[in-house]
GUTIDREN-373141 format. One record per atom (N, C-alpha, C): residue in three letters; x negated, y negated, z. Coordinates in steps of 0.2 Angstrom, whole numbers, plus 5000, padded with zeros to 4 digits. Example, Ala and Ser with C-alpha at 12.3 -4.5 7.8 and 13.67 -1.06 7.14 Angstrom:
ala493450285039ala493850225039ala493450165039ser493650115035ser493250055036ser493650005039
This chain:
met503950344975met503350304972met502950284978leu503150244983leu502650224988leu502550274993ala503050324994ala502950374999ala502250404999ala502050414993ala501350444992ala500750404994leu500950344996leu500350304998leu500050305005val500450335009val500250345016val499650395015val499050365018val498450395017val498450455022ser498450515020ser498350575024ser497750605023thr497250585026thr496550605025thr496350665030gly496050715027gly495750765031gly495050755033ala494850695031ala494150675032ala494050665039val493450675042val493250665049val492650625049ala492650585054ala492050535056ala491550585060val490950565058val490450605062val490050555067ser490050565073ser489750525078ser489250565082gly488650555082gly488150585087gly488150665085gly488250685079gly488250745077gly488950785078arg489350755081arg490050785082arg490550755077ala490950805075ala491550775070ala492050755074gln492350695072gln492950665076gln493550655071glu494150675073glu494650655069glu494750585068pro494950555062pro495150485062pro495650465066asn495650405069asn496150375073asn496850375068pro497350405071pro497950405067pro498250335065val498150285069val498350215068val497950185062val497250205062val496850175057val497150205050val497350275050val497550305044val498250265042asp498650245047asp499250215045asp499050145042ile498650115045ile498350045043ile498150055036met497750105034met497550115027met498050125023gly498650155025gly499150165021gly499550095019val499550055024val499849985022val499449955017tyr498749945018tyr498349915013tyr498349945006ala498450015006ala498450045000ala499150034996ser499650025000ser500350014997ser500249944994trp499949894998trp499949824996trp499549824989asp499049854989asp498649854983asp498949894977tyr499349944979tyr499649984973tyr500149944970val500549904974val501049864971val500749814967thr500249784969thr499849734965thr499649764958ala499249814959ala499049844953ala499549874948leu500049914950leu500549944946leu500949884943met501149834946met501549784943met501249744938asn500549734940asn500149694935asn500049734928his499949804929his499849844924his500549844919cys501049854923cys501749864919cys501849794916trp501749744919trp501849674916trp501449674910glu500849694909glu500449694903glu500749744898leu500849804901leu501149854896leu501749834893asp502249794896asp502849784894asp502849704891gly502349694888gly502249624884gly502349564889phe502049564895phe502049514899phe502749494902glu503149544903glu503849534905glu503849504912ala504149444913ala504049414920ala504349454926ser504849494924ser505249524930ser504749574934tyr504149594931tyr503749634935tyr503349594940lys503149534938lys502849484943lys503349464948gln503949454946gln504449424951gln504549484956ala504649544954ala504749604959ala504149604964ala503549604961ala502949604966ala503049544971asp503149484968asp503149424973asp503649434978asp504249454976asp504849464981asp504649524986trp504349574984trp504149624988trp503649604993phe503149564991phe502649534995phe502949485001ala503449444998ala503749405003ala504149445008arg504449495006arg504849535011arg504449575016asn503749585014asn503349625018asn502749585021ile502749525021ile502149485024ile502149495031ala502749495035ala502649505042ala502349575044ala502549625040ala502249695041ala501449695040arg501249655035arg500549645033arg500149605038met500449555041met500149515046met500149555052asp500649595054asp500549645060asp500049695059thr499949715053thr499449765051thr498749735052asp498649675049asp498049635050asp497849625058ala498349605062ala498249595069ala498049665072ala498349715071ala498149775074ala497449805072leu497349795066leu496649815064leu496149765067thr496249705068thr495749655071thr495749675079ala496249695082ala496249715089ala495849785090leu495849825085leu495449885085leu494749875083gly494549815082gly493849795080gly493649795073gly494249805068gly494049805061gly494149745058asp493949735051asp494049675047asp494549685042pro495049645042pro495649655037pro495349645030glu494849605029glu494649595022glu494249655020ala493849685024ala493449745022ala493949805021met494449805025met494949865024met495349855018ala495549795016ala495849785010ala495449805004ala494849795004ala494349814999ala494249884999thr494249915005thr494149995005thr494750025002ala495350005003ala495950035001ala496150024994arg495749994990arg495949974983arg496050034979phe496550034975phe496650094970phe496150084964ala495950134961ala495550134955ala496050114950pro495950054946pro496450034941pro496650094936glu496050124934glu496150174929glu496650234931arg496650244938arg497150294940arg497850274940leu497950204941leu498650184940leu498850174933met498450164929met498650154921met498850224919glu498550274922glu498750344919glu499450364921ala499750334926ala500450354928ala500950334923pro501050274921pro501450254916pro501350284909glu500750284907glu500550314900glu500650394900ala500650424906ala500750494906ala501550514904gln501950464905gln502650474904gln502850474896ala503350504895ala503650504888ala503750424886asp504050394891asp504250324889asp503950274895pro503350254894pro502950214899pro503350154901ile503750114897ile504150054898ile504650074903ala505050134902ala505550154906ala505250174913tyr504650204913tyr504350214920tyr504250154924cys503950104920cys503850044923cys504450004926ala504950004922ala505649974923ala505950014930lys505850074930lys506150114936lys505750094942ala505050094941ala504650074947ala504750004949arg504849954945arg505049884946arg505749884950asp506249924947asp506849924950asp506849954957gln506450004958gln506350034965gln506049984970leu505549954967leu505249904971leu505649844973thr506149824969thr506649774971thr507149794976ser507249854977ser507649874982ser507249874989thr507649864994thr507249865001thr507049935003gln507249985000gln507050055003gln506350065002phe505950024998phe505250034998phe504849975002asp505249935006asp504849895010asp504449935015leu503949905018leu503549945022leu503949975029asp504349925031asp504649945037asp505250005036ser505450005030ser505950055028ser505650115026gln505050115022gln504750175020gln504350205025phe504050165029phe503550195034phe503750175041pro504350185044pro504550165051pro504050185056glu503850255056glu503450275062glu502750245062gln502550245056gln501850215055gln501850135057met502350105055met502350025057met502450025064ser502850065067ser502950065075ser502250075078arg501850125076arg501250135079arg500750075078ile500750055072ile500349995071ile500549935075arg501149925076arg501349865080arg501249885088gly501249945089gly501049965096gly500349945098val499949935094val499249915095val499249845099thr499649805096thr499549735098thr500149715103ala500549765105ala501149755110ala500849735117leu501149695120leu500949675127leu501349715132
């Protein structure tokens, strides 16, 4: 589920007419912000789809609580690189219609949502567990 969220972009920035590869740490940072937004959007959508079942909101809240330190480290790294965490969060937003397609494309959308909720509840999808190399690079930006 979340593994697909690491943003692997082939896009290049153009500066002074020369193409530049994106900073790999910035790509890692985008992945964290995208993961955060993905959890929010998918769990909200599944919550609505499953008749406002509270366990989806609880799973998201628990995931956020377990991952707040990683998010704060990501914000600090982005700030150290001269970026704006609020602007990055807005840039990394998933299109809600794309998320709505995932459950509804399944034979049993509720089962899909329940599986996503259960996977989110396990710590295997926490940012440090799912993306250890990326989080290490992110934390390396602010290490003394």
